[in-house]
C-alpha positions in Angstrom: 260.4 30.0 -20.3 260.4 32.6 -22.8 258.4 35.7 -22.1 255.4 36.4 -24.2 255.9 39.6 -26.4 253.2 41.9 -27.7 252.6 41.4 -31.5 253.1 45.1 -31.9 256.8 44.7 -30.8 257.3 41.9 -33.4 255.6 43.8 -36.3 257.7 47.0 -35.8 260.8 44.8 -36.2 259.5 43.2 -39.3 258.3 46.2 -41.1 260.0 49.0 -39.3 262.8 49.1 -41.8 260.3 49.4 -44.9 258.7 52.5 -43.0 261.9 54.0 -42.2 262.8 53.9 -46.1 259.6 55.9 -46.6 260.7 58.5 -43.8 258.5 57.3 -41.0 260.1 56.7 -37.6 257.6 54.0 -36.6 254.3 52.4 -37.8 252.5 54.5 -35.5 251.2 57.0 -38.1 249.0 54.3 -39.9 247.7 52.9 -36.6 246.8 56.3 -35.4 245.7 57.8 -38.8 241.8 57.1 -37.9 242.1 59.0 -34.7 244.0 61.9 -36.4 241.9 62.5 -39.3 238.5 60.9 -38.4 237.1 57.7 -39.4 235.4 59.2 -42.6 238.6 60.5 -44.0 240.7 57.5 -43.0 238.7 55.3 -45.3 239.6 57.4 -48.3 243.2 58.5 -47.7 246.4 57.1 -46.2 249.8 58.5 -45.5 252.4 57.1 -48.0 255.6 58.9 -47.5 257.2 61.6 -45.1 259.7 63.4 -46.9 262.4 65.2 -44.7 264.4 68.5 -45.7 267.9 68.2 -45.9 269.7 69.0 -42.5 271.3 72.2 -41.9 275.0 72.2 -40.6 274.3 73.8 -37.2 273.3 71.3 -34.6 271.5 73.7 -32.2 268.8 74.6 -35.0 265.4 73.0 -34.5 264.7 70.4 -37.1 262.8 71.4 -40.1 259.1 70.2 -40.7 258.6 67.5 -43.2 256.3 67.0 -46.0 253.7 64.3 -45.7 252.7 62.5 -49.0 248.9 61.2 -48.7 247.4 59.0 -51.1 243.7 60.0 -51.3 240.8 58.8 -53.5 240.1 61.2 -56.4 236.8 62.7 -55.3 238.0 63.4 -51.8 241.5 65.3 -52.7 239.6 68.7 -52.8 238.1 68.1 -49.4 241.3 67.0 -48.0 243.1 69.9 -49.5 240.8 72.1 -47.7 241.3 70.3 -44.5 245.1 70.3 -45.0 245.7 72.8 -42.3 243.5 71.0 -39.7 245.0 67.7 -40.7 248.8 69.0 -40.3 247.7 70.6 -36.9 246.2 67.3 -35.6 249.2 65.4 -36.8 251.6 67.7 -34.9 249.5 67.5 -32.0 249.4 63.9 -32.0 253.2 63.8 -32.0 253.9 66.8 -29.9 256.1 68.8 -32.2 255.9 70.4 -35.6 257.0 67.3 -37.6 254.8 67.9 -40.5 254.6 71.3 -42.4 252.6 70.6 -45.5 250.6 67.9 -47.2 251.3 66.6 -50.9 248.1 64.7 -52.1 248.5 61.9 -54.6 245.0 60.8 -56.2 245.0 56.9 -56.0 243.0 54.0 -54.8 243.2 53.5 -51.2 242.2 50.2 -49.4 240.4 48.7 -52.2 241.4 45.8 -54.3 240.4 45.6 -58.0 239.0 42.0 -57.7 238.0 39.9 -54.9 239.8 36.7 -54.0 237.8 33.3 -54.7 236.8 31.5 -51.6 238.8 28.4 -50.6 236.9 25.1 -50.3 237.3 22.6 -47.3 237.2 19.0 -47.7 234.3 17.7 -45.3 236.7 14.9 -43.9 239.3 17.6 -43.2 236.4 19.7 -41.7 235.6 16.9 -39.3 239.1 16.5 -38.2 239.5 20.2 -37.1 236.1 20.0 -35.3 237.2 16.9 -33.5 240.6 18.4 -32.8 239.2 21.5 -31.2 235.9 20.0 -29.5 237.7 19.3 -26.2 238.5 23.1 -25.8 236.3 24.4 -23.1 236.7 28.1 -23.5 234.2 29.2 -26.3 236.2 32.1 -27.7 239.4 30.0 -28.0 237.8 27.0 -29.5 236.1 29.3 -32.2 239.3 30.9 -33.0 241.2 27.8 -33.3 238.4 26.3 -35.3 238.7 29.3 -37.8 242.6 28.9 -37.8 242.4 25.1 -38.5 239.8 25.7 -41.4 242.2 28.3 -42.9 245.1 25.9 -42.9 243.3 22.8 -44.2 241.3 25.0 -47.0 242.6 24.7 -50.5 242.8 27.4 -52.8 240.8 27.6 -55.8 242.5 27.0 -59.2 243.2 30.1 -61.2 
């Protein structure tokens, strides 16, 4: 039987190349961002790209620090600019080496969509089918999760 893999391992394989194109070695920085900068700043800023300087010829030279490009909501850019040395120190402490030497701020919307998606509708007959299918499951949490999944599958998207 196949061994169960953590979802994080599968996601890394799927979106890892896209992160590598932006200079990130892994997706870890996005997951750890609230721990690095704090919950309050994490709501208004996100790392966007890590730019590395060109490599030197000598192999024994220590690697140069990169420049982290951070998208930030406009009104919080000044606050993040003042906190930049602290954020850089926390990033470097998180990774255990001086990987980031400076921050570049880009004012942009972070984590908000311009408009909200319309709610999908569920046919009552299909709702009954889903409820019947999951009714035999004894574990409450699993039953509720499968019920939500079933509803999401049978729901029809509204017409645009």
